[in-house]
N, C-alpha and C positions, 0 to 999 in steps of 0.2 A: 837229386834226387832228394827225398823228405829226409829231415833230421829229427831224431827220436828228442822227444821234451826230455830235458834233463836239469839239474839242480847240481850247486856243488860249494865247498864251502870255500870261505876267504877269511884268512887268518890263523886258522889252527897252528901254522907253521911257525908263523911270527909269536904268538900267544902262548903256544904248546909245545912247541919244538916237536909238531906231530905233522905228519903229511897232510896236503889238503885231500878232501875228499870228493869225486864226482859220481853220480849214479843217474843211469840213463834208464827210459821207458818205460817208469810206471805211471799211473795216473798222473797227470799234473799237478792233483790237488794233494797227492800222496808224496810227491818228489821234496818240496821244504820240508816236512814232518821228518821224512827219512833224514837227510842232513841233518835236522837239530838234534835226532835221537845219537846219530853218532858223534857230534858236537858234547853231547851233554855227557856220554860215555869217557869221551877223551878229558873235558874238564873234571872228571871223577877219577881220572887216574887209569883208564882203559887206555892199551896202546892198540894199534891195527898195523901189521906188516903185511908183506905180498905173503901170499898163501895162507893167511889166516883164514877163518871160517867164522861167521858169527850170528847167531839168534838173537830175533826181537829187534833187529832194526827194520825190517819191511814185514808186512804182513803174509807176505807170500813164503816165508819160511826161512832156510839158510841165506847168508851172503857171503860172498868170497872176493876177497881182497887181492888187486894186481895193482903193480905197478904201472903208470899211464907213460906211454914214449912221449917227450916232448912236443914231439910232432905234430901230437892231439891237441896241445895244451890250448892254440889259439883259437881253436873251433869250441872245444868242450871247456875250457877256464877260464873265459877272456877276461871277467873283472878280478880275477884271481891274478892274472899276469901283469895286470896294470898295476894292481897294490903291490907287487912283489917288485915291480920293475924291471920284468920279464920273465924267463922259465927257468930262473937258478932257484928250484925252489921242489920240493919231492910231493907227487901228487900218486892217490890210490883210486882205481877205480874200483867200486862196491857192485858187485856183478849178483843178481840177484838169480836163484834157481826156479826152473819150470816148476810147475803142479807135482810132478813126479821127483823133483829134486835133482835135475841135469842142469849142469851149467851148458852155456851156449858153445862150449869147445869140447864137450863132450857129445860122443856119436848120436846119442836118442834124445836130445836136447829138442824139445817143441818149437818147430819152425819160428813159431810168432814170438816165443822168448827171444830165440837168437836174432830175429829181425827188430826187436823193438831197444835191443839194446848192443850195438854194436862194440866189440873188444876193443880198447884202447890201448892195450898192450902188445910187445912185439909175439911173444911164442908164450905157451904155455908151459910154465916149470916143471921139472921131469920131479 
């Protein structure tokens, strides 16, 4: 199966005590910019936690943060795994909403949005 284009942070955890962040499925040119926006906001003191919603990180609209399951680290956070010497660091997936504002775990989410960004967490929190 083809893998979605993705980008991730390396060093947010060590430098700012903040989970690393991965985002998938945007246009390849937009991915690094989205991670840079996350990192800039963290450096300015903002914290993103599982379940949070944030605006202004991607042009598409809202982003939801979910904790990445460690089994997904090697395929999606490769250099961060090397940098941290293993999978003993927290990571969040920044999941973007489709044009109607639906997230991949929601029933009415557009198929293209759902397929572009496989979810890397175990289950949707209640």
